[in-house]
C-alpha positions in Angstrom: -28.1 6.1 17.4 -28.0 9.8 18.3 -25.8 12.4 16.7 -24.9 14.7 19.6 -22.8 17.3 17.8 -22.3 18.6 14.3 -19.4 20.9 13.4 -19.4 22.5 9.9 -16.5 24.3 8.3 -17.4 26.1 5.0 -15.0 25.8 2.1 -14.0 29.3 1.0 -13.0 28.5 -2.6 -15.4 28.0 -5.5 -16.3 24.5 -6.5 -18.6 21.6 -5.8 -17.4 21.0 -2.3 -19.3 23.4 0.0 -18.3 22.3 3.5 -16.4 19.8 5.6 -18.3 18.3 8.6 -17.5 16.4 11.7 -20.2 14.6 13.6 -20.1 13.1 17.1 -22.2 10.0 17.8 -23.6 9.4 21.3 -20.9 11.8 22.8 -18.5 8.9 22.3 -17.4 8.6 18.6 -16.4 11.2 16.1 -16.4 11.0 12.3 -14.3 13.8 10.6 -14.1 14.9 6.9 -17.7 14.3 5.8 -18.0 16.5 2.7 -21.1 18.6 1.7 -21.1 18.4 -2.1 -23.3 20.4 -4.7 -24.4 17.8 -7.2 -26.7 18.0 -10.3 -29.7 17.1 -8.1 -28.8 19.3 -5.1 -26.7 18.9 -2.0 -25.5 15.6 -0.7 -22.9 14.3 1.7 -19.8 12.2 0.9 -18.3 10.1 3.6 -14.6 10.3 4.4 -12.6 8.3 1.8 -9.1 7.4 0.9 -7.5 6.8 -2.5 -6.7 3.1 -3.0 -3.7 1.7 -5.0 -6.0 1.2 -8.0 -6.9 4.9 -8.1 -10.4 4.4 -6.8 -11.7 6.2 -3.7 -13.1 4.0 -0.9 -15.0 5.2 2.1 -13.2 4.6 5.3 -16.3 5.2 7.5 -19.8 4.9 6.3 -23.4 3.9 7.4 -24.3 0.3 6.8 -27.9 1.0 5.6 -29.7 3.7 3.7 -31.9 4.7 6.6 -28.9 5.7 8.7 -27.3 7.4 5.7 -30.5 9.4 5.1 -30.7 10.4 8.8 -27.1 11.6 8.9 -27.5 13.4 5.6 -30.7 15.1 6.6 -29.2 16.4 9.8 -26.0 17.6 8.3 -27.8 19.4 5.4 -30.3 21.0 7.8 -27.5 22.3 9.9 -25.6 23.5 6.8 -28.6 25.4 5.4 -29.2 26.9 8.9 -25.6 28.0 9.1 -25.8 29.7 5.7 -28.8 31.6 7.0 -27.1 32.4 10.2 -29.4 30.4 12.4 -28.4 28.1 15.2 -29.7 24.5 15.2 -29.3 22.2 18.2 -28.2 18.8 16.9 -28.7 17.1 20.3 -32.5 17.7 20.2 -34.4 14.9 18.4 -36.7 16.1 15.5 -40.3 16.4 16.4 
């Protein structure tokens, strides 16, 4: 699986949510509303979710395994940090 585009929108207000992200997979499938969150142990991503009738939040799109989640999170956080520093990162290039 190749993530071919990452779009990051910083959140202007103070709080734990730092950005909202959209990723494109293989130039064919888009996942919107991935959140970059500042947690106690640093930044992490939260997949798009919806509040269920019981008040719990449930992901509506998410990776099936931790390897894929880690790959997506690493790429998004790398791009987020680069954006904060004003650098451009090409999401379509595989890491070397």
